[in-house]
C-alpha positions in Angstrom: 94.8 88.3 111.6 96.4 87.1 108.3 97.1 90.7 107.4 98.9 91.3 110.7 101.1 88.2 110.0 101.8 89.5 106.5 102.8 93.0 107.6 105.0 91.7 110.4 106.6 89.2 108.0 107.2 92.1 105.6 109.0 94.0 108.3 111.2 90.9 109.0 112.0 91.0 105.3 113.4 94.5 105.9 115.4 93.0 108.8 117.0 90.3 106.7 117.8 92.6 103.8 119.5 95.0 106.3 121.4 92.2 108.0 122.5 90.9 104.5 124.5 94.2 104.1 126.7 93.2 107.0 127.1 89.4 106.9 130.4 89.8 105.0 130.2 86.5 103.1 128.5 84.9 106.1 131.7 85.4 108.1 130.2 87.9 110.5 128.4 85.5 112.9 126.1 88.0 114.7 124.7 89.5 111.5 124.5 86.1 109.9 122.4 84.8 112.8 120.2 87.9 112.5 119.8 87.3 108.8 118.9 83.7 109.3 116.4 84.4 112.1 114.8 87.3 110.1 114.5 85.3 106.9 113.0 82.3 108.8 110.4 84.5 110.6 109.6 86.5 107.5 109.0 83.4 105.3 107.1 81.6 108.0 104.8 84.6 108.5 104.2 84.8 104.7 103.3 81.1 104.7 100.8 81.6 107.5 99.3 84.7 105.9 99.0 82.9 102.5 96.7 80.4 104.0 93.9 83.1 104.1 95.1 85.7 101.6 95.4 84.9 97.9 99.0 83.8 97.3 99.7 86.4 94.6 98.3 89.2 96.7 100.2 88.0 99.8 103.5 87.8 98.0 103.1 91.1 96.3 102.3 92.9 99.5 105.1 91.1 101.4 107.7 92.0 98.8 106.3 95.5 98.6 106.7 96.0 102.3 110.2 94.6 102.1 111.1 96.8 99.2 109.6 99.9 100.7 111.3 99.4 104.1 114.6 98.5 102.5 114.6 101.7 100.4 113.7 103.8 103.4 116.5 102.1 105.5 118.9 102.8 102.7 118.0 106.4 102.5 117.9 107.0 106.3 120.9 104.9 107.5 123.1 104.4 104.5 122.9 107.8 102.8 121.3 106.5 99.6 119.8 109.3 97.4 116.2 110.5 98.2 115.4 112.3 95.0 111.9 113.5 94.1 111.6 110.7 91.5 112.5 108.0 94.1 110.0 109.5 96.6 107.2 109.6 94.0 107.9 105.9 93.1 107.7 105.0 96.8 104.3 106.7 97.0 103.3 104.7 94.0 104.5 101.5 95.6 102.5 102.3 98.8 99.4 103.0 96.7 99.8 99.7 94.9 100.1 97.8 98.2 97.1 99.5 99.6 95.1 98.8 96.4 96.0 95.1 96.6 94.8 95.0 100.2 91.5 96.8 99.3 90.8 94.4 96.4 91.6 91.1 98.2 88.6 89.0 99.2 
């Protein structure tokens, strides 16, 4: 169950990074509330997952999910470049996250 909490927490990390793009110095109340809710849920789920998963592994996977998701959101929604090199690096990131999960006790 800890891995489920960790994955969902990583997805909320994608939520807070996406909201952060629109908070406008925390003057945009709706996006600011979305950011605060997402960051709270994300960190809370990381904390719960880290009770059972080694902290270094949990943190690396959590940030990896957040980074991967944020890069994909950037490419799909915000027109950021999707070059071959970036896509290969994303594949490498996914492989590293999977490797950490496979080697965690």
